[in-house]
FISEKOL-388327 format. One record per residue: x negated, y negated, z negated of N, C-alpha, C, O, CB in turn. Coordinates in steps of 0.1 Angstrom, whole numbers, padded with zeros to 4 digits, always signed. Glycine has a CB too. Layout:
BEGIN
XYZXYZXYZXYZXYZ...
REM end
This chain:
BEGIN
+0373+0146-0264+0363+0156-0261+0358+0155-0247+0346+0154-0244+0367+0170-0264+0368+0155-0237+0365+0153-0223+0358+0140-0220+0349+0140-0212+0378+0155-0215+0362+0130-0227+0356+0117-0225+0341+0117-0229+0332+0112-0222+0363+0106-0233+0338+0124-0240+0324+0126-0245+0316+0133-0235+0304+0130-0232+0324+0132-0258+0322+0144-0229+0315+0152-0220+0312+0144-0207+0301+0145-0201+0323+0165-0216+0322+0136-0203+0320+0128-0191+0309+0118-0193+0300+0116-0184+0333+0121-0187+0308+0112-0205+0298+0102-0208+0284+0109-0208+0274+0103-0204+0301+0095-0221+0284+0121-0214+0271+0128-0214+0266+0131-0200+0254+0130-0198+0273+0141-0222+0275+0136-0191+0272+0138-0178+0266+0126-0171+0256+0127-0163+0283+0144-0170+0273+0115-0173+0268+0102-0167+0254+0099-0172+0246+0094-0164+0278+0091-0171+0252+0100-0185+0239+0097-0191+0228+0106-0185+0217+0102-0182+0239+0098-0206+0231+0119-0184+0222+0129-0178+0219+0125-0163+0207+0126-0159+0227+0143-0179+0229+0121-0156+0227+0117-0142+0218+0105-0141+0209+0105-0132+0241+0114-0135+0220+0095-0149+0212+0083-0149+0198+0087-0152+0188+0081-0146+0217+0073-0159+0196+0096-0162+0182+0100-0166+0175+0107-0155+0164+0104-0152+0183+0109-0179+0182+0116-0148+0176+0123-0137+0173+0114-0126+0162+0115-0119+0185+0135-0132+0182+0105-0123+0180+0095-0112+0168+0087-0115+0160+0084-0106+0192+0086-0110+0166+0082-0127+0155+0074-0131+0142+0082-0129+0132+0076-0124+0156+0069-0145+0142+0094-0133+0130+0102-0131+0126+0104-0117+0115+0103-0113+0132+0116-0138+0137+0107-0108+0134+0109-0094+0129+0096-0088+0120+0096-0080+0147+0113-0087+0135+0084-0092+0131+0072-0086+0117+0068-0090+0108+0064-0082+0140+0060-0091+0113+0071-0103+0100+0068-0108+0090+0077-0101+0079+0073-0097+0099+0070-0123+0094+0090-0099+0085+0099-0093+0082+0096-0078+0071+0096-0073+0090+0113-0094+0093+0092-0071+0092+0088-0057+0084+0076-0055+0077+0074-0045+0105+0087-0050+0084+0067-0065+0077+0054-0065+0062+0057-0066+0054+0051-0059+0081+0045-0076+0058+0067-0074+0044+0070-0076+0038+0080-0066+0026+0082-0064+0042+0075-0090+0047+0088-0059+0044+0099-0051+0033+0095-0040+0023+0103-0039+0055+0104-0044+0035+0085-0032+0025+0082-0022+0010+0081-0027+0001+0087-0021+0028+0069-0015+0008+0074-0038-0005+0073-0044-0010+0086-0049-0022+0089-0047-0005+0063-0055-0001+0095-0055-0006+0108-0059-0009+0117-0048-0018+0125-0048+0005+0114-0068-0001+0116-0037-0003+0125-0026-0016+0122-0019-0023+0132-0015+0008+0123-0016-0020+0110-0017-0032+0107-0010-0045+0112-0016-0055+0115-0010-0034+0092-0008-0045+0114-0029-0056+0120-0037-0056+0135-0035-0066+0142-0039-0056+0116-0051-0045+0141-0031-0044+0156-0030-0041+0160-0016-0035+0171-0014-0033+0161-0039-0045+0152-0006-0043+0156+0008-0050+0169+0012-0046+0176+0021-0047+0145+0017-0061+0172+0005-0068+0185+0007-0075+0189-0006-0076+0181-0015-0078+0184+0019-0079+0201-0006-0084+0207-0019-0098+0201-0021-0104+0195-0012-0085+0222-0018-0103+0203-0033-0116+0199-0037-0116+0186-0044-0106+0180-0047-0125+0198-0024-0128+0181-0047-0130+0168-0054-0141+0160-0048-0149+0166-0040-0132+0171-0069-0142+0148-0052-0153+0140-0047-0166+0144-0052-0168+0146-0065-0151+0125-0050-0176+0147-0044-0190+0151-0048-0198+0139-0052-0197+0128-0045-0196+0160-0038-0206+0140-0062-0215+0129-0066-0225+0125-0055-0229+0113-0055-0222+0132-0079-0228+0135-0047-0238+0132-0036-0232+0125-0024-0240+0121-0015-0245+0145-0033-0219+0125-0023-0212+0119-0011-0213+0104-0012-0216+0098-0022-0198+0124-0010-0209+0097-0001-0209+0083+0000-0199+0077-0011-0202+0068-0018-0205+0077+0014-0187+0083-0011-0177+0078-0021-0181+0082-0035-0179+0074-0044-0164+0085-0018-0188+0093-0037-0192+0097-0050-0203+0087-0055-0202+0083-0067-0198+0111-0050-0212+0084-0047-0223+0074-0051-0217+0060-0054-0221+0054-0063-0234+0073-0040-0207+0056-0045-0200+0044-0048-0193+0044-0061-0193+0035-0069-0190+0041-0037-0186+0056-0064-0179+0057-0076-0188+0056-0089-0184+0049-0099-0171+0070-0077-0199+0062-0088-0209+0062-0099-0214+0048-0101-0214+0043-0113-0221+0071-0097-0217+0041-0090-0223+0027-0092-0212+0017-0096-0215+0007-0102-0228+0023-0078-0199+0021-0094-0188+0012-0098-0182+0016-0111-0172+0010-0115-0177+0012-0087-0188+0026-0118-0183+0031-0130-0168+0035-0129-0160+0033-0138-0184+0020-0141-0165+0042-0118-0152+0047-0116-0150+0061-0122-0158+0066-0128-0149+0047-0101-0138+0066-0119-0134+0079-0125-0129+0088-0113-0120+0084-0106-0123+0078-0136-0134+0100-0112-0130+0109-0101-0117+0116-0105-0115+0122-0116-0141+0120-0099-0108+0116-0095-0095+0124-0097-0092+0130-0083-0087+0123-0074-0083+0114-0102-0095+0143-0081-0093+0149-0068-0102+0143-0058-0114+0142-0060-0078+0148-0064-0096+0138-0047-0103+0132-0036-0104+0117-0038-0108+0110-0029-0097+0135-0023-0101+0112-0050-0101+0097-0052-0111+0093-0062-0114+0100-0071-0087+0092-0056-0115+0081-0061-0123+0074-0071-0114+0063-0077-0110+0054-0070-0137+0068-0066-0110+0064-0090-0101+0055-0096-0108+0045-0105-0119+0047-0110-0091+0062-0104-0102+0033-0106-0108+0023-0115-0107+0029-0129-0097+0034-0133-0100+0009-0114-0118+0027-0136-0119+0033-0150-0121+0022-0160-0132+0021-0166-0130+0043-0150-0110+0014-0163-0111+0004-0173-0098+0002-0179-0088+0010-0176-0117-0009-0167-0096-0008-0187-0084-0011-0194-0076-0022-0188-0068-0029-0196-0087-0013-0209-0077-0024-0175-0069-0035-0169-0055-0030-0168-0051-0019-0171-0075-0039-0155-0046-0040-0162-0032-0037-0161-0030-0026-0150-0019-0021-0149-0025-0049-0158-0040-0023-0142-0039-0014-0131-0050-0004-0131-0058-0003-0122-0038-0021-0117-0051+0005-0142-0062+0014-0143-0062+0025-0133-0072+0032-0131-0062+0020-0157-0051+0028-0126-0050+0039-0117-0052+0034-0102-0050+0042-0093-0036+0045-0118-0057+0022-0100-0060+0017-0087-0071+0026-0080-0081+0028-0086-0064+0003-0087-0068+0030-0068-0078+0038-0060-0088+0028-0054-0085+0019-0047-0071+0046-0049-0101+0031-0058-0112+0023-0052-0119+0030-0040-0123+0023-0031-0122+0020-0063-0119+0043-0041-0126+0051-0030-0118+0063-0027-0111+0069-0036-0140+0055-0035-0118+0067-0014-0110+0079-0010-0119+0087-0001-0124+0083+0009-0097+0075-0002-0122+0100-0005-0130+0109+0003-0122+0120+0008-0118+0130+0001-0141+0115-0006-0119+0119+0021-0111+0130+0028-0120+0137+0039-0115+0141+0049-0098+0124+0035-0133+0137+0036-0142+0144+0045-0140+0159+0045-0136+0165+0035-0157+0140+0042-0142+0165+0057-0141+0180+0058-0127+0185+0053-0127+0195+0045-0152+0186+0050-0117+0178+0057-0103+0182+0053-0095+0188+0064-0083+0190+0063-0096+0170+0047-0101+0191+0076-0094+0196+0088-0083+0187+0093-0073+0192+0098-0089+0210+0084-0085+0174+0091-0075+0165+0096-0077+0162+0111-0088+0160+0116-0077+0151+0088-0066+0163+0118-0066+0160+0132-0059+0147+0136-0062+0141+0146-0058+0171+0140-0051+0142+0126-0045+0129+0128-0046+0121+0115-0046+0127+0104-0030+0131+0133-0046+0108+0116-0046+0099+0105-0035+0089+0108-0036+0080+0117-0060+0092+0102-0024+0089+0100-0013+0081+0102-0009+0072+0091-0006+0060+0093-0001+0090+0106-0009+0078+0078-0004+0070+0067-0012+0073+0055-0012+0083+0049+0011+0074+0064-0020+0063+0051-0028+0063+0038-0024+0052+0029-0032+0047+0021-0043+0063+0042-0011+0048+0030-0007+0036+0023-0008+0036+0008-0009+0026+0001+0007+0033+0027-0009+0048+0002-0011+0050-0012-0024+0044-0016-0026+0042-0028-0009+0064-0016-0033+0043-0007-0047+0038-0010-0050+0025-0003-0061+0022+0000-0057+0048-0006-0040+0016-0002-0042+0004+0006-0051-0006-0001-0056-0016+0005-0028-0003+0008-0054-0004-0014-0064-0013-0021-0078-0007-0021-0086-0012-0029-0059-0016-0035-0080+0003-0014-0093+0010-0014-0104+0002-0008-0102-0007+0000-0092+0023-0007-0116+0004-0013-0128-0003-0008-0136+0006+0002-0143+0000+0011-0137-0007-0020-0136+0019+0000-0144+0028+0009-0136+0040+0012-0129+0046+0003-0157+0031+0002-0136+0045+0024-0129+0057+0028-0139+0065+0037-0146+0060+0045-0116+0054+0037-0139+0078+0034-0148+0088+0042-0138+0098+0049-0132+0106+0042-0158+0095+0032-0138+0097+0062-0130+0107+0070-0139+0115+0079-0135+0121+0089-0120+0099+0079-0152+0116+0076-0161+0124+0084-0159+0139+0083-0151+0143+0074-0176+0121+0079-0165+0146+0092-0164+0161+0093-0149+0165+0095-0146+0176+0089-0170+0167+0080-0141+0158+0102-0128+0161+0105-0126+0162+0120-0132+0153+0127-0118+0152+0099-0118+0171+0125-0116+0172+0140-0105+0162+0144-0095+0166+0151-0111+0186+0144-0107+0149+0141-0097+0139+0143-0096+0136+0158-0106+0134+0165-0100+0126+0136-0084+0136+0164-0081+0133+0178-0074+0120+0179-0074+0114+0190-0074+0145+0185-0068+0116+0169-0060+0103+0170-0058+0097+0156-0056+0103+0146-0046+0106+0176-0060+0083+0156-0058+0075+0144-0047+0065+0148-0049+0058+0157-0071+0068+0139-0036+0065+0140-0026+0055+0143-0031+0041+0143-0039+0037+0135-0014+0057+0133-0025+0033+0152-0029+0019+0154-0027+0011+0141-0033+0001+0138-0022+0013+0165-0017+0016+0133-0013+0009+0121-0018+0016+0108-0014+0012+0097+0002+0007+0120-0026+0026+0109-0030+0034+0098-0037+0026+0087-0035+0029+0075-0040+0045+0102-0044+0015+0091-0051+0007+0081-0046-0007+0080-0053-0016+0075-0066+0007+0085-0033-0008+0084-0027-0021+0083-0024-0024+0068-0019-0016+0061-0013-0022+0091-0029-0035+0063-0027-0039+0049-0039-0035+0041-0040-0039+0029-0015-0032+0043-0049-0029+0046-0061-0025+0039-0071-0037+0039-0082-0036+0046-0068-0012+0045-0068-0048+0033-0075-0060+0033-0089-0059+0026-0098-0067+0029-0067-0071+0028-0090-0050+0017-0102-0048+0009-0112-0037+0014-0123-0036+0009-0099-0046-0006-0107-0030+0024-0116-0020+0029-0129-0025+0035-0128-0033+0044-0108-0012+0040-0140-0021+0029-0153-0027+0033-0162-0016+0040-0172-0020+0046-0159-0033+0021-0159-0004+0038-0167+0007+0044-0158+0019+0048-0151+0024+0040-0178+0011+0034-0160+0023+0061-0152+0034+0066-0161+0043+0074-0168+0039+0083-0140+0028+0075-0161+0056+0070-0169+0066+0077-0161+0075+0085-0151+0081+0080-0177+0074+0066-0164+0076+0098-0156+0084+0108-0165+0094+0115-0177+0092+0115-0149+0074+0117-0158+0104+0121-0166+0112+0131-0172+0103+0142-0165+0093+0145-0157+0123+0137-0183+0106+0147-0190+0097+0156-0182+0094+0169-0185+0084+0175-0203+0103+0160-0173+0103+0173-0165+0101+0185-0153+0092+0183-0146+0089+0193-0161+0114+0191-0150+0088+0171-0139+0080+0168-0143+0065+0167-0153+0062+0160-0132+0084+0155-0135+0056+0174-0138+0042+0173-0133+0036+0160-0123+0040+0155-0132+0035+0186-0141+0026+0155-0137+0019+0143-0123+0012+0146-0121+0007+0157-0147+0009+0139-0114+0012+0136-0101+0006+0138-0103-0009+0141-0110-0016+0134-0092+0008+0126-0096-0013+0151-0097-0027+0156-0109-0030+0165-0110-0041+0170-0098-0036+0144-0117-0019+0167-0129-0021+0176-0141-0027+0168-0139-0031+0157-0125-0030+0188-0152-0027+0175-0164-0032+0169-0163-0046+0164-0170-0051+0155-0176-0030+0178-0155-0054+0171-0153-0068+0168-0147-0071+0155-0148-0082+0149-0145-0075+0179-0141-0060+0149-0134-0062+0136-0143-0059+0124-0139-0060+0113-0122-0053+0135-0156-0056+0127-0166-0052+0116-0179-0059+0118-0183-0062+0129-0168-0037+0117-0185-0062+0107-0198-0069+0107-0209-0060+0113-0218-0064+0119-0202-0073+0093-0208-0047+0109-0218-0037+0114-0212-0024+0117-0204-0018+0109-0229-0036+0103-0215-0019+0129-0211-0006+0133-0223+0002+0138-0230-0002+0147-0200-0007+0144-0225+0014+0132-0236+0022+0137-0233+0037+0135-0224+0041+0127-0249+0018+0129-0240+0045+0143-0238+0060+0142-0251+0065+0136-0262+0063+0141-0236+0066+0156-0250+0072+0125-0261+0079+0119-0257+0091+0112-0246+0092+0107-0268+0069+0109-0266+0101+0112-0263+0114+0105-0250+0120+0111-0243+0128+0104-0261+0112+0090-0247+0118+0124-0236+0124+0130-0223+0117+0127-0212+0123+0131-0235+0138+0127-0223+0106+0120-0210+0099+0117-0211+0085+0121-0221+0079+0124-0208+0100+0102-0199+0079+0123-0198+0064+0126-0195+0056+0114-0185+0060+0107-0187+0062+0138-0203+0046+0111-0201+0038+0099-0195+0024+0103-0202+0017+0111-0214+0037+0091-0184+0021+0098-0178+0008+0101-0179+0000+0087-0173+0004+0077-0163+0009+0106-0187-0011+0087-0190-0017+0075-0188-0032+0076-0191-0039+0086-0204-0015+0071-0182-0038+0065-0180-0052+0064-0168-0057+0073-0170-0062+0084-0192-0060+0068-0156-0055+0069-0144-0059+0076-0144-0074+0079-0146-0082+0069-0131-0055+0069-0142-0078+0091-0142-0092+0094-0128-0098+0092-0118-0091+0093-0146-0094+0109-0128-0111+0089-0115-0119+0088-0111-0124+0102-0118-0132+0108-0117-0131+0078-0100-0119+0107-0096-0122+0121-0090-0137+0121-0089-0142+0132-0086-0113+0126-0087-0142+0110-0083-0156+0110-0095-0166+0111-0106-0161+0110-0075-0159+0097-0092-0178+0114-0103-0187+0114-0110-0189+0101-0104-0186+0091-0099-0201+0120-0122-0194+0100-0129-0194+0088-0128-0208+0081-0135-0210+0070-0144-0192+0091-0119-0216+0085-0118-0229+0079-0108-0230+0068-0108-0239+0059-0115-0240+0089-0099-0219+0067-0089-0219+0057-0077-0229+0061-0068-0230+0052-0094-0223+0044-0077-0234+0072-0067-0243+0077-0057-0236+0085-0057-0224+0086-0073-0255+0085-0047-0243+0091-0037-0237+0100-0044-0229+0111-0054-0234+0116-0027-0247+0105-0039-0218+0115-0045-0210+0125-0037-0210+0138-0024-0211+0138-0046-0195+0120-0044-0209+0149-0037-0209+0162-0030-0196+0164-0021-0195+0173-0047-0212+0174-0033-0186+0156-0026-0173+0157-0012-0173+0151-0004-0164+0153-0034-0162+0151-0010-0183+0143+0003-0184+0135+0011-0196+0140+0006-0205+0146+0000-0185+0120+0024-0196+0137+0033-0207+0141+0028-0220+0134+0021-0220+0124+0047-0205+0138+0032-0231+0139+0029-0244+0133+0035-0244+0119+0045-0238+0116+0035-0256+0141+0028-0251+0110+0032-0252+0095+0030-0238+0088+0037-0236+0078+0046-0256+0094+0021-0230+0093+0019-0217+0086+0004-0214+0085-0004-0220+0092+0026-0205+0093+0001-0205+0076-0013-0201+0073-0015-0187+0077-0007-0178+0075-0017-0204+0058-0027-0184+0082-0031-0171+0086-0039-0164+0074-0047-0170+0068-0040-0171+0099-0036-0151+0072-0044-0144+0062-0047-0130+0068-0038-0124+0074-0035-0142+0049-0059-0124+0065-0062-0111+0070-0053-0100+0064-0048-0101+0053-0077-0107+0066-0050-0090+0072-0041-0079+0068-0046-0066+0073-0038-0057+0077-0027-0082+0073-0059-0064+0072-0065-0051+0076-0073-0053+0089-0072-0064+0095-0054-0041+0078-0081-0043+0094-0089-0045+0106-0081-0049+0118-0072-0041+0122-0096-0032+0109-0084-0061+0123-0077-0067+0135-0063-0072+0132-0057-0077+0142-0077-0057+0146-0058-0070+0120-0045-0074+0117-0045-0088+0109-0055-0090+0102-0037-0064+0109-0034-0095+0110-0033-0107+0102-0018-0109+0099-0009-0104+0106-0039-0120+0109-0015-0117+0089-0001-0121+0086+0000-0136+0084-0010-0142+0080+0004-0113+0074+0011-0141+0087+0013-0156+0086+0023-0159+0074+0033-0152+0073+0019-0162+0099+0020-0169+0067+0029-0173+0056+0030-0188+0057+0021-0196+0061+0023-0170+0042+0042-0193+0054+0045-0207+0055+0037-0215+0046+0034-0212+0034+0060-0209+0053+0032-0227+0051+0025-0236+0043+0034-0242+0032+0047-0241+0033+0018-0247+0051+0029-0249+0023+0037-0256+0012+0047-0265+0018+0045-0272+0028+0028-0264+0003+0059-0264+0012+0071-0272+0016+0077-0268+0030+0085-0276+0035+0066-0287+0017+0073-0257+0035+0079-0252+0047+0085-0238+0045+0079-0230+0037+0069-0252+0059+0096-0234+0052+0102-0221+0050+0111-0219+0063+0112-0227+0071+0110-0220+0037+0117-0207+0063+0126-0204+0073+0119-0198+0086+0107-0195+0086+0134-0216+0077+0127-0196+0096+0122-0190+0108+0111-0198+0114+0112-0210+0117+0134-0189+0119+0099-0191+0116+0087-0197+0121+0083-0210+0113+0076-0219+0118+0089-0201+0136+0087-0210+0101+0083-0221+0091+0087-0235+0097+0080-0244+0095+0068-0220+0089+0099-0235+0103+0103-0248+0109+0111-0257+0100+0112-0269+0102+0112-0245+0121+0115-0251+0088+0123-0259+0079+0114-0265+0068+0106-0258+0062+0134-0251+0073+0115-0278+0066+0107-0285+0056+0115-0287+0043+0127-0289+0044+0102-0298+0061+0108-0286+0032+0115-0288+0019+0115-0275+0011+0110-0265+0016+0129-0293+0021+0119-0276-0001+0119-0265-0010+0129-0254-0006+0140-0257-0002+0122-0269-0025+0125-0242-0007+0133-0231-0003+0146-0230-0012+0144-0230-0024+0126-0217-0004+0158-0230-0006+0170-0230-0014+0173-0217-0021+0183-0210-0017+0182-0235-0005+0166-0213-0031+0167-0200-0037+0181-0199-0043+0187-0188-0042+0156-0198-0048+0186-0209-0050+0199-0208-0056+0210-0205-0046+0218-0197-0048+0202-0220-0064+0210-0213-0035+0220-0211-0025+0219-0197-0018+0230-0192-0015+0219-0222-0015+0207-0192-0017+0205-0179-0010+0208-0168-0019+0216-0159-0016+0191-0178-0004+0202-0168-0031+0203-0156-0040+0215-0157-0050+0219-0147-0056+0191-0154-0047+0220-0170-0052+0231-0171-0061+0243-0163-0058+0248-0155-0066+0235-0186-0062+0249-0164-0045+0260-0156-0042+0258-0141-0043+0266-0133-0046+0265-0160-0028+0245-0137-0039+0242-0123-0040+0242-0118-0054+0247-0107-0057+0228-0120-0034+0237-0126-0064+0237-0123-0078+0251-0122-0083+0254-0113-0091+0229-0132-0086+0259-0131-0079+0273-0131-0083+0281-0119-0078+0289-0113-0085+0281-0144-0079+0278-0115-0066+0284-0103-0060+0280-0091-0067+0288-0082-0070+0280-0102-0045+0267-0090-0071+0263-0078-0079+0269-0078-0092+0273-0067-0097+0247-0079-0080+0271-0089-0099+0278-0089-0112+0293-0085-0110+0297-0076-0118+0278-0104-0118+0300-0090-0100+0313-0085-0098+0314-0071-0095+0323-0064-0100+0320-0093-0086+0305-0066-0087+0305-0051-0084+0302-0043-0096+0309-0033-0098+0294-0048-0073+0293-0047-0105+0290-0040-0117+0302-0040-0126+0305-0029-0132+0278-0047-0124+0310-0051-0127+0322-0052-0135+0332-0042-0130+0339-0035-0137+0327-0066-0136+0334-0042-0117+0344-0033-0111+0341-0019-0113+0350-0011-0116+0345-0036-0096+0328-0015-0112+0324-0001-0114+0326+0002-0129+0330+0013-0132+0309+0001-0110+0323-0007-0138+0325-0005-0152+0340-0003-0155+0344+0007-0163+0320-0016-0161+0349-0011-0149+0363-0010-0152+0368+0003-0146+0376+0010-0153+0371-0022-0145+0364+0007-0134+0368+0020-0128+0364+0031-0137+0372+0041-0139+0362+0021-0114+0352+0031-0142+0347+0042-0151+0355+0042-0164+0359+0053-0168+0332+0040-0154+0359+0031-0169+0367+0031-0182+0381+0037-0179+0386+0044-0188+0368+0016-0187+0387+0033-0168+0400+0039-0165+0399+0054-0163+0409+0061-0167+0405+0033-0152+0389+0059-0157+0387+0073-0155+0386+0080-0169+0392+0091-0171+0375+0077-0147+0378+0074-0178+0377+0079-0191+0390+0080-0199+0393+0090-0205+0366+0071-0199+0398+0069-0198+0411+0068-0204+0420+0079-0199+0428+0085-0207+0417+0055-0203+0420+0081-0186+0429+0090-0180+0426+0105-0184+0435+0113-0184+0428+0089-0165+0413+0107-0188+0410+0120-0193+0415+0122-0207+0413+0133-0213+0395+0122-0192
REM end
């Protein structure tokens, strides 16, 4: 009887842990759509974009509205008139195409707030706030209707698609948000600063780790079995 109760408690614990993990995984994306009350208005910049893109409004977000493998992807984010004074983390919307932060008393935007926003093509800010990365990071910057519009994010890497002087030798440069870039090793190179040539030794690196995890799992299983027997 005690063994059955113990197993039931274990199953309940695993179930609760799974729910918590799943919830925490989705939380950032859910939070960014609920950073302030209200919903996207059809007359707003994000609202007009959402209509033209056949999107779906959910709180302050415009979501992709189709049957793809990622139907909940955020395409537009409208945080205008939300009394925001700081912008630090919008990572739940890193795949967004347009963001509206106008009509906010913003005094500071984190230097890394838009790191990873490689698809961001239109950003609306209060007129006193500089576009992230500066004007050089955008094709067009203008002030109109009391707001600053940053449009057409530029690729900070070279335009040839070849090796970049911004990255180590044997690596490729890729855009990673306004004024940001990331480097990845070219084919047949890996390791620190991509100095090692040849195929990455996945078996040698991950093999021992996998074996260790198997041993640990067996030990935990044996320990659990002994506890059950002792009960």
